[in-house]
C-alpha positions in Angstrom: 82.0 1.8 -3.1 81.7 -1.7 -1.4 79.6 -4.4 -2.8 78.6 -7.5 -0.9 77.7 -10.9 -1.8 74.6 -12.4 -0.2 73.9 -16.1 -0.3 70.6 -16.1 1.6 69.2 -18.7 3.5 67.4 -21.5 1.6 64.2 -20.7 -0.2 61.9 -23.5 -1.3 63.7 -25.6 -3.9 64.9 -25.5 -6.7 66.1 -21.9 -6.0 69.4 -20.5 -4.9 69.8 -16.7 -4.3 72.7 -14.3 -5.3 72.4 -10.6 -4.3 74.6 -7.6 -4.4 74.6 -4.2 -2.5 75.9 -0.8 -3.9 75.8 2.7 -2.4 74.4 4.4 -5.0 69.9 5.5 -18.7 67.3 3.5 -19.9 63.5 3.2 -19.6 62.0 -0.2 -19.1 58.7 -1.8 -19.1 59.8 -3.7 -16.0 60.8 -0.4 -14.1 58.4 0.0 -11.3 58.2 3.4 -9.7 55.6 6.3 -9.0 56.2 9.9 -8.6 54.6 12.5 -6.5 55.1 14.5 -3.2 55.0 12.4 0.0 52.6 13.5 2.6 54.2 15.5 5.5 55.6 13.3 8.5 54.2 14.1 12.0 55.2 13.1 15.5 52.3 13.4 17.9 51.6 12.7 21.5 50.2 9.2 20.8 51.3 8.4 17.2 53.7 9.0 14.4 52.4 9.7 11.0 54.5 8.8 8.1 53.7 8.8 4.4 50.0 9.3 5.2 49.7 6.5 7.7 49.5 6.5 11.6 51.5 4.5 13.7 50.9 4.2 17.4 53.9 5.4 19.8 55.3 3.1 22.6 58.4 2.8 24.7 60.5 1.9 21.6 59.5 5.1 19.6 62.8 7.0 18.9 62.4 8.4 15.4 63.1 12.3 15.4 61.5 15.1 13.4 64.7 15.7 11.4 64.9 12.2 10.2 61.2 11.8 9.3 61.7 15.1 7.3 64.1 13.0 4.9 61.4 10.3 4.3 59.8 10.8 0.9 62.6 13.0 -0.6 63.9 10.2 -2.8 67.0 11.8 -3.9 67.8 8.7 -5.9 64.7 9.4 -8.2 65.3 13.1 -8.6 66.4 13.6 -12.3 70.1 14.6 -12.7 70.9 14.2 -9.0 74.3 12.3 -8.5 72.4 9.4 -6.8 70.0 9.2 -9.7 72.9 9.3 -12.3 74.7 6.4 -10.6 71.4 4.5 -10.3 70.6 5.0 -14.0 74.0 3.9 -15.1 73.6 0.7 -13.0 70.2 0.1 -14.4 71.4 0.7 -17.9 74.2 -1.9 -17.5 71.8 -4.6 -16.2 69.2 -3.9 -18.9 71.7 -4.2 -21.7 73.8 -7.1 -20.2 71.0 -9.5 -18.9 68.1 -10.1 -21.4 65.4 -12.7 -20.8 64.2 -15.2 -23.3 61.3 -12.8 -24.4 63.8 -10.1 -25.3 62.9 -7.9 -22.3 65.4 -7.0 -19.5 65.8 -9.8 -17.1 66.0 -7.7 -14.1 63.1 -5.7 -12.9 63.7 -2.4 -10.9 62.1 -1.4 -7.7 63.1 2.3 -6.5 60.1 3.6 -4.7 59.1 1.2 -2.1 58.0 2.4 1.3 60.9 2.8 3.7 58.5 2.0 6.7 58.8 -1.7 7.3 58.0 -4.1 10.1 60.7 -5.5 12.3 60.0 -8.9 11.0 60.8 -7.7 7.4 63.9 -5.9 8.4 65.3 -8.6 10.7 63.4 -11.9 11.0 62.9 -12.4 7.3 66.6 -12.4 6.9 67.2 -14.8 9.9 69.0 -12.3 12.0 68.9 -13.7 15.5 66.7 -11.8 18.2 69.6 -11.1 20.2 71.7 -9.9 17.4 73.3 -6.1 18.2 72.2 -4.8 14.9 68.6 -4.8 16.3 69.6 -2.4 19.1 67.3 0.6 19.6 70.4 2.8 19.7 71.3 1.7 16.1 67.8 2.0 14.3 64.9 4.4 14.0 61.9 2.8 15.5 58.2 4.0 15.0 57.2 1.5 17.6 58.2 -2.0 18.8 57.0 -3.6 15.6 57.7 -1.0 13.0 60.7 0.9 11.9 62.5 2.8 9.0 64.3 0.2 7.2 68.0 -0.2 7.9 68.7 -1.8 4.6 66.9 -2.4 1.3 67.0 -6.2 1.9 64.1 -5.7 4.0 62.1 -5.9 0.8 63.8 -9.1 -0.6 61.4 -11.8 0.8 58.3 -10.0 -0.3 59.7 -9.6 -3.9 60.8 -13.2 -4.2 57.5 -14.4 -2.9 55.7 -12.3 -5.6 57.4 -14.5 -8.2 60.2 -12.4 -9.2 63.6 -14.2 -9.9 65.8 -11.2 -10.8 65.5 -7.7 -9.5 67.3 -4.6 -8.5 66.2 -2.6 -5.3 67.2 1.1 -4.7 66.2 3.3 -1.9 67.0 5.5 1.2 67.9 3.6 4.5 68.1 4.8 8.1 70.6 3.9 10.8 71.4 6.0 13.8 74.9 7.3 13.7 77.0 10.3 14.6 77.2 12.8 11.7 80.8 13.4 10.6 82.8 13.3 7.4 82.0 9.8 6.7 78.8 9.2 8.5 75.3 10.3 8.2 72.0 8.7 9.5 70.4 8.5 6.0 72.1 7.1 3.1 71.2 5.1 0.0 71.7 1.4 -1.2 71.2 -0.3 -4.4 71.1 -4.2 -4.4 70.4 -7.0 -6.9 69.0 -10.5 -6.4 69.0 -13.4 -8.8 67.6 -16.7 -8.2 69.0 -19.9 -10.0 67.2 -23.0 -10.7 69.1 -26.4 -10.9 69.1 -26.3 -14.6 70.2 -22.6 -14.9 73.2 -23.1 -12.5 74.3 -26.6 -13.7 73.3 -26.9 -17.4 76.6 -25.9 -18.8 78.5 -28.0 -16.1 79.9 -31.5 -17.0 77.8 -34.0 -15.4 75.5 -31.2 -14.3 72.5 -33.6 -13.9 74.1 -35.2 -11.1 74.6 -31.9 -9.0 72.0 -30.1 -6.9 71.6 -26.9 -5.0 70.7 -28.2 -1.7 72.0 -31.2 0.3 70.3 -32.9 3.2 72.3 -33.5 6.5 75.0 -31.4 5.3 77.4 -29.2 7.6 78.3 -25.9 7.9 81.8 -25.0 6.8 83.9 -21.8 6.2 83.0 -22.1 2.4 79.2 -22.9 2.6 75.9 -23.3 4.8 74.9 -26.5 5.9 72.0 -26.6 3.5 73.9 -25.9 0.2 76.2 -28.0 -1.8 79.7 -26.8 -2.3 79.4 -26.9 -6.1 76.2 -24.6 -6.0 78.1 -22.2 -3.7 81.1 -22.0 -5.9 79.2 -21.5 -9.1 77.2 -18.8 -7.6 80.2 -17.1 -6.2 81.8 -17.2 -9.5 78.7 -15.6 -11.3 78.3 -12.9 -8.5 82.1 -11.9 -8.9 82.0 -12.0 -12.5 78.8 -9.8 -12.6 80.1 -7.3 -10.1 83.5 -6.9 -11.9 81.8 -6.1 -15.2 79.5 -3.7 -13.4 82.4 -1.8 -11.7 84.5 -1.8 -14.8 81.6 -0.3 -16.7 81.0 2.3 -14.1 84.7 3.3 -13.2 86.8 2.0 -16.1 88.4 4.6 -18.2 87.3 3.4 -21.5 84.3 5.6 -22.0 86.4 8.6 -21.5 88.7 7.9 -24.3 87.1 9.8 -27.0 86.7 13.0 -24.8 90.5 12.6 -23.9 91.6 12.3 -27.3 89.9 15.3 -28.5 91.4 17.1 -25.4 94.9 15.9 -26.4 94.3 17.4 -29.9 93.4 20.8 -28.3 96.4 20.5 -25.8 98.8 20.1 -28.7 98.5 23.9 -29.3 99.5 24.5 -25.6 102.8 24.1 -23.9 104.5 20.8 -24.2 104.8 20.4 -20.5 101.1 20.5 -20.1 100.5 18.0 -22.8 103.0 15.5 -21.1 101.2 15.9 -17.8 98.0 15.2 -19.5 99.3 12.2 -21.2 100.2 10.9 -17.8 96.8 11.5 -16.5 95.4 9.7 -19.6 97.6 6.6 -19.0 96.4 6.6 -15.2 92.7 6.9 -16.2 92.8 4.2 -18.8 94.9 1.7 -16.7 93.1 -1.5 -15.7 90.9 -1.3 -12.9 92.1 -3.2 -9.8 89.6 -5.3 -8.0 90.3 -7.1 -4.8 87.8 -9.6 -3.1 87.8 -9.8 0.7 86.0 -12.5 2.8 83.7 -11.0 5.3 80.8 -11.8 7.8 77.1 -10.7 7.7 74.6 -12.2 10.1 72.2 -13.5 7.6 74.7 -14.5 4.9 77.4 -17.2 4.4 79.7 -17.0 2.7 80.0 -13.3 2.1 82.5 -11.1 0.2 83.3 -7.5 -0.2 84.9 -6.0 -3.4 87.4 -3.2 -2.8 
């Protein structure tokens, strides 16, 4: 699993954004999802019909029947599916770890948004340049020149931020043209989170925080920050992001929650051959060892700075 930090281009002050991606059991009043069978998708001579809506074809149309057949399956929303299990564990972690002042979960969840988006949503809203190779027709599934199947769940970030949300999780299927092999498939799933900070939220616990700001005018871009952000804001958001993701990954993949099961298993194994017991104890030590986390600097077209967790 790879998680990425996204420090997005500036929103109207006083907001700063942190987001995470994850390929990916609790109910919440903030969980926004609907159920029901999706209408059949059809590719006609003049139009493409997806999720009950028709889109005119043009010279950019390259979506295929086999890909459209995947739209609406929503494996991440099918109870007990492995993707659903991972999604629910991530939700449960955020619901229990981040509580708002009203006592409700701080993060809302959006896992049933339409995968058909505009090119503007998928690229322009994230400041991806018009000539960037990620826009290539050969790398995406276009319904026409202005509409496509989302290449990432980040295509919905701007609309959710504009709706007034300041902390949310996104999960869904995404589509990218790729050769199918042991590690590649043109349909996969992402889960990402976005958190917005006000000046007060970010600097209230910092010494002389009243003198600090999220944004600076006339700044310059460096390897550590964008030209519009202060270095102090970037470093605090980076620290919060890495701490948040480390806790999440430890919760998901750490061995602590398996301890009770393993202890009962050891009691059972004491009645078996001593060699098996010793081997099992070695496995126990391995599973309960500290989870190693490494952060790697990386580059994404619409974020800076960016990091990957390995």
